C-alpha positions as CSV (number, residue, x, y, z in Angstrom):
1,M,-31.4,-29.4,-2.1
2,S,-28.4,-30.1,0.2
3,K,-26.2,-30.7,-2.8
4,V,-27.1,-27.2,-4.2
5,L,-26.4,-25.5,-0.9
6,S,-23.1,-27.4,-0.6
7,R,-22.1,-26.1,-4.0
8,I,-23.2,-22.6,-3.2
9,G,-21.1,-22.7,0.0
10,T,-18.1,-24.0,-1.9
11,V,-18.3,-21.3,-4.5
12,F,-18.8,-18.6,-1.8
13,I,-15.7,-19.9,0.1
14,G,-13.7,-19.9,-3.1
15,L,-14.7,-16.4,-3.9
16,V,-13.7,-15.2,-0.4
17,M,-10.3,-16.9,-0.7
18,L,-9.7,-15.3,-4.2
19,G,-10.7,-11.9,-2.8
20,G,-8.4,-12.2,0.2
21,G,-5.6,-13.3,-2.2
22,A,-6.2,-10.3,-4.4
23,L,-6.0,-7.9,-1.4
24,V,-2.7,-9.5,-0.3
25,L,-1.3,-9.1,-3.8
26,W,-2.5,-5.5,-4.0
27,N,-0.9,-4.7,-0.6
28,V,2.4,-6.2,-1.6
29,F,2.7,-5.1,-5.3
30,G,0.0,-2.5,-5.9
31,Q,1.0,0.2,-3.4
32,G,3.9,2.5,-3.8
33,P,7.0,2.3,-1.6
34,Y,8.5,5.3,0.3
35,G,9.3,8.1,-2.1
36,D,7.0,7.0,-4.9
37,T,4.5,9.4,-6.4
38,C,0.9,9.2,-5.3
39,Q,-2.4,10.9,-5.3
40,F,-4.1,9.2,-2.3
41,S,-2.8,7.7,0.9
42,L,-4.2,4.3,-0.1
43,G,-1.6,4.3,-2.9
44,C,1.3,4.1,-0.4
45,R,2.4,1.2,1.7
46,S,2.7,3.5,4.7
47,F,-0.7,5.0,3.9
48,Y,0.8,8.4,4.1
49,C,0.7,10.5,0.8
50,L,2.1,14.0,1.4
51,S,1.4,16.8,-1.1
52,H,4.0,19.2,0.4
53,E,7.7,19.8,0.0
54,L,10.2,21.8,2.1
55,Q,11.5,25.0,0.4
56,G,13.9,26.7,2.8
57,S,11.9,26.5,6.1
58,A,8.5,26.7,4.4
59,Q,6.3,23.7,3.6
60,V,4.9,24.4,0.1
61,S,2.4,22.5,-2.0
62,S,3.8,20.0,-4.5
63,K,2.9,16.7,-6.3
64,G,2.2,13.8,-3.9
65,R,4.9,11.5,-2.6
66,C,4.6,8.5,-0.3
67,T,6.2,9.4,3.0
68,K,6.7,7.8,6.5
69,S,6.9,8.9,10.1
70,C,10.3,9.6,11.4
71,D,12.3,10.8,14.4
72,A,15.6,11.8,12.7
73,D,16.8,13.0,9.3
74,S,18.9,9.7,8.9
75,E,15.6,7.8,8.5
76,C,14.6,9.8,5.4
77,G,17.3,9.1,2.9
78,A,18.7,11.5,0.3
79,K,17.0,14.8,-0.5
80,A,14.5,14.4,2.4
81,V,14.5,15.6,6.0
82,C,12.4,14.7,9.1
83,V,10.2,17.7,9.9
84,T,7.3,18.6,12.2
85,L,4.3,18.8,9.9
86,S,2.3,22.0,9.6
87,E,-1.5,21.9,9.8
88,A,-1.7,22.1,6.0
89,S,0.7,19.2,5.6
90,R,-1.2,17.2,8.2
91,D,-4.4,17.7,6.2
92,D,-2.8,15.6,3.4
93,L,-2.8,12.6,5.6
94,P,-5.7,10.2,6.6
95,P,-7.8,11.5,9.5
96,F,-6.6,9.0,12.1
97,G,-3.1,8.1,13.2
98,K,-1.4,11.1,11.7
99,P,2.3,11.4,12.7
100,D,3.6,14.6,14.2
101,K,6.9,14.3,12.2
102,A,7.4,12.8,8.7
103,C,10.0,12.7,6.0
104,M,9.6,15.6,3.5
105,V,11.4,16.1,0.2
106,V,13.6,19.2,0.0
107,R,12.7,21.3,-3.1
108,D,15.7,22.6,-5.0
109,T,15.8,26.4,-4.9
110,P,17.0,28.5,-7.9
111,A,20.3,29.0,-6.0
112,D,20.8,25.3,-5.7
113,I,20.1,24.8,-9.4
114,R,22.8,27.3,-10.6
115,Q,25.6,25.6,-8.6
């Protein structure tokens, strides 16, 4: 009987270790980096998937992109700015730990496209 319990315990510990390893691999390789497309916040390394873009001064709906919290435009990179999120934009994010400001992609306006 003790041999059987020992084997069951060994198999259980092995499965826990494999599960932990799979979670680490998913966290490192499975989630999208900043700026990647997403549908859910779990798909982003920052856990922030924003389904809004900036058009002029308005925050409009768009396809989802992984974003991050910020304090200045220089943290956001090209074609994105640091903005204070509207209530609609904040609703895209998980319920806890929402940032007040995040990087948001600037949508090209028709005037920008013609130039």
